[in-house]
N, C-alpha and C positions, 0 to 999 in steps of 0.2 A: 057417765062414766062410772062405774061401780069404783070404789076405793079397793086397793089389794092390801092385804095384811102385813103389819110389821115395816120392815125395812123397804118393801116394795111400793108403798103408798106414797114415796117420794116422787115427784114428778121429774126430777133429774134421774132417779135410776130407771124409770120407764123410759125415758127419751135415751139414756145410754144403751139400754137393751134393743132398742129400737133402730139406733144408728148402727150398732153391731150387727143386727140382722140384715139391714139392708147392705151395708158394706161387704158381708160375707156372701149375700146374693150376687152383688156385682161382682166380687172377686171369682166367684165360681163360675158365672155366665163368661167373663172375659177369659178365663182359663179354657172352659171348653170351646170357645170361638176359637181362641189362638190354637189349640190341638188340631181343631178341626180345618184350619187354614194351612197348617205346618204339613198335615197329612196329604193335602192336594198338592202342595209346592216341593214336596220332599223327592218326588221324581227326579233321577239323575237327568240332565240334560244329554249326557253320551251313553251310550248303552256301555256296561262294565265290559272289560276284556275278559275274552272267554279263556278259561284255564285249560292248557293241553294235556290230555291224557295220554300215555303210550298205547292204550289198547285202543284208541282210535285209529292210528295208522300202523300200528305192528300187529300182525297177524299172530294169534296163538296156536302154537303145537299141540295136539291132542293129549299130549301128557300135561302140558302148562293149563288147559281148560280143565282137565281133571283134579289138579292139584288146587286150582282155585274154586272148584264145586266143593271139595272137600273142606276148604277153609270156611267157606261161606256156610256150608251145613253145620259146619261145628259152632257157629255163631248163632245158631237159634234163640229166640227170645224164650226167657225163662217163664215161668208162672206168674211172677209178679211184673211182668213185663220190662224187665231187665236182662242184660245179658247176662250169662252164667259165669 
């Protein structure tokens, strides 16, 4: 093994950096494994309750549909991808 210049020639420094590298690799690997495991088991056991919306059961009059269409058309996306 070739010697490193200056303070890095001390075997204790090389050992310290080696341990730091190994512990970092183990920490990253366990974190990724935990994240992957959490993503698989994060599905809810019971389906979420559906939110009721009035338009599902209350028919709109033609005037209400027209007013709704005007509101939606006024909310068109601007040039930067944001609402004006």
